[in-house]
N, C-alpha and C positions, 0 to 999 in steps of 0.2 A: 468652215472658217473659224478663226479664233475669236472668242468673245468673253467678256466678263459677265458672270451670271450671279445675281443675288438669289440664292437658292432658298433661303429661309432667314428669319430674323437673326442677324449676327453672323451669317455665313455667306461669304462671297468667294468664288473661284474663277479662274480663267480656264476655259475648256473649249472643246470643239462643238459647234452647233451647225445645223444645216445652212447652206448659203441661201440668202433671201431671194424671193422671186417677186417682181413688181406686178401690181395690178394694172388695169388698163390706163389709169391716170396717175401712176406712180413711177418713180425712178429709183434706181439702185445707186447709192453713193459709196464710192471708195473713200472711207473716212481717213482724213489727213490728221485730224486732231480732235480730241473730245475733252472738254473741261469737266472738272469735278465741282460739285455744288452742294450746299447744305441740304438740298432736297435729297441728294443721293444718300446722305447720312440718315435722313429720316426714313427713307425706303429700307435701308439696312436695319433700322430699328423696328421695322414692321409697320411703319406708318406710310400714308399717302398712296402707295401702290395698292390697288384693290386685290391683287393676288400675286403670289410668288410661285415659281421663279420668274425673274424678269431680267432682261439685258438692260442695264441702266444707260444713262448718257443722253441728256437732252440739250447739251451745248456742243454742237459739232459742225464741221464743215469738211468738204472734200470734193472729189471729182466724180462727175456722172459717168457711170460705166454700164448702165443698163436702162432701157426705156420701155415703159408700158406701151401697149399697142395703140393707145389714143393720145400719146404725148407728142406734141409738135412744138412746144415752147422752148424746149431745151434740146441739146444735142450731146452725143457722146463726147467727152472731153471738157465740157463746161465745168467750171469751178463754181461751187455754190456753198452758201451758208443756209442752214435749215432751221426754220421756225418750227419748234416741236409741237405747237398747239393744234389740237384736233377738236373741232366743234361739230355739233349735230346740225346747226343752221335751221332748226325747226322749233326749238322751245321758245318760250316767251322772252328769255334773256337774249338769245341769239337774234330773234326778230326785232328786239329793241336796240341792237347794236352792242350789247354787253356780253359778247361771246365768251369772254374769260370767266363768266359766271354760269356758263352753259350747264343745264341740268344733266347732260350726258358728257360732261367735259372729260377729255382724254388727252394724253400727250405722249409723244415719242419718248421713250426712255423712262416712262412712268407707268403707263397702262399697256403699251406695246413696245416691242424690242427697240432699243435705242442705239446710240452711236459709240458705246464702249465696245466696239467690235471692228473687225476689218471692213465690213460692209453693213450698210443700213438702208432701209427702204423709207421713202418719204413721198407724200403727195407732191406732184409737180407744182401745185399752187403754193406750197410751203417753202419752195426753194428760191433763193435770191441769188442771181448771178453776180459774181464778184468781178470788180475791175482788175485789170492786169497788174496794177501796182500793189494790190493787197496780197500779202502772204496768206495762203489758204490755211496754214497751221495757226496763224494768229487770229483768223476769222472765227474761231471758237468763242472769242470774246463778244461776238455780236449778240448772242442770245441774252447773256446777263445784262449787256448794255440796253437791250430792248426792254428789259424789266425796269431798269432805272429810268428810262424815258417814260414808261408808263407811270412810274412813281411821280414824276414831275408833272405829268398830265393831271394826275389826281390833285396834286398840291395847288396847281394854278396860282403859285405864289406871286406876290406883288414885287415890283422893283424896289430895291433898297432894303430888303428883309435881312434880318440877322438870323443865321441858320446854325443850328447845333446838330451834329451827327454823332450818334453812338455807334462805334464799331468802324475800324479801318481795315477790314478785310476787303476783298474785291468789290463787294457791293457798296460798302461805305465809301471807298475811294471813288467809285463811279459816281455816286451821288455828290461827292465833293466836286468832281470835275464838272458835272452838270450845273451845280449850284453856282459855280464861278461864272458860268456862261448864261445864266438866266437872271442876272442882275442883282445878286445878293451883295449887300454891303459888307458882310463878314461871314465867314464859314469856319466855325470852330469844331473841333473833333475831340472825342473822348474814347480812350481804349485802355485796356490793362496791359497791352503788349507794346513795350517800348520800341521794338523793331518796326512794327506796323505804324506807330505814331511817326517814326522817322520818315517813312514813305509819304505819309500825309503832309509832313513838313516840306518834303522835296517837291510835292505837287502844288504847294502854295496855299495851304490852309492858313487862316488868320491866326489861330492859336491851337495848341494841342495840349492835352493834359490827361493824367490818369484818372482824374475826377473832375466833374463839372464845377465843384467847389473852388477849384484853382483858377477858373476862367474869368471871374469877376464881372458877371452881369446879373446883379441882384434882381432886376426886373424881369428876367427871363428872356427867352428867345422867341422871335416871331414864328419861326418854323423849327420844330424838333423832329428829327428822323431817327427812329431806331432801326439799325441795320444789323442787329445782333440776334434777336429772338430770345435774348437772355432776360429772365424775369427781373433781376435786380436792375439791369440797365433800363428796361421798360418802365419800371416803377419810378426810377429816378427821373427819366425823361418826361413822364407825365407831369411831374411836379415842377418842371423847368419851363413850361410853356407860358409865354407872356399873355397879358390880356389881349383878347381878339386874335390870339395866335392859333396855330394849327399843329397838331401832333400826327405824324404819319407812322403807322406800323408797317414797316417795310421788311424787316427781318422775319424769318419764318420760325415760329416757336413750336415746341412740342405741344401736342394736344392738351396736355394737363396744365400748361402754364397759365397763371392768372395774375391779375393786377387789380389794385384798388383805386377807384376814382371818387371824386367828390362831386356828386350831381349839382350841388349848390354852386360850387366854383365854376363848373361848366356853364351853368345858366348865367350866373352873375357876371362872369368875365367873358362871356361869349366865345368860349374855346371850342374849336372843332377837333374832333378825334376821327381819323379816317384810316383806311387801309388801302393797300395796292396789291392786287393779285396777279402775278405773272405778267403776261404779254397781252396787250389789246391795241391793235392798229398801230403798233410801235416798232415792229421788226424792220420794215423797210426803211423807216426813218433812222433807226439805229445803224443799219448797214451803211446808209449814206453818211451819217456822222462819223462812223468808224473809218470809212474810206477818206473822209476829209481830215482825219488825224486828230479827232477829239481825245483819243486815248493813245498812250505810248505803250505798245505791247511789251517792250523791254522792261518797263516798270511794272506792269500788271502781271505778266506771266513770270513767276519765280522758278518754276520747275517744269521740265518736260521729261516725262518718264515713259518707258515702253509699256504697251498694253499688258505685257506679261507681269508687270509690277502693280497692276491695278489694286489688289488688296492692300499692298504697302502704301500706295498713294492715298487710299482712303484713310488709313491709320495716320499718315502724316497730316492730312487735311484736318482730321478730327482733333489732332493735337495742337492745331493752330500754328503749324510751321509753314512759313512762306505766305505767298499771296495766292494768285490763281495757279492751280496745278492742272496741267493737261497731260493726257496720255496719248501716245502716238502708236497707232496699230502697225 
């Protein structure tokens, strides 16, 4: 089968690899669409994936075409979206229900072959059957939405909060959509990309700007979310949190990224700084929200490219062109 392979840091090709074979409790998925994510760029840089080469792609959906010997929950022809998370279910974090912090954490498309291929293998427990009205190519959006749902689980924000989001790529826009539905009084956004800001305006943000200085809330925001991973945005965001407010590090930074905080201010103003790591008990809820229309795929997916153009798609994504880019095997 054809697959994209990150062979070494900075090197990705589309080549032929062996067809996958399912284990007893696994299925083979004929991939309909696979989304690109900032994590894929980190893997390309030599981060996150414990070893290379790897077939990337942790945002994907498709049709079941192969069943392991012990699979009874799904049938050939079922259309599914796939939660890429793989946990040991044995370490202290898994036993405490914090599986996303698993000591042996793995993920499809990060530590084992993923969905940037014609076919992918997934545990049956990770597959969510899609309702008939959901386009399976659009369902690649469910995985990033499940990360955003997890982010709001962490925030546990109060009704009537004023929210500031840095970054209006796919994840920032998803956080915007969820903020609107979780009782925010206002949702402001900051980005250096005017085209992406225009999309946030289309989705109904309260204000948009190239800099938070333009937004006019001198007391700060109750909730500040970084969806960029960019050091300058993170530093600015930390300084915009109101008293008793919360800062959420949602964007994925390079390992070397740092920011400066004032411990006295955190103490004196009772500021909370927290993070959100991937998916935790949120994939099924995201699938239900997606089926209910919480996102408009026509707005979120800007480019659909053939798998053969995966290297070019990564370059386009890295350049900040478009919103969600998906490849179609």
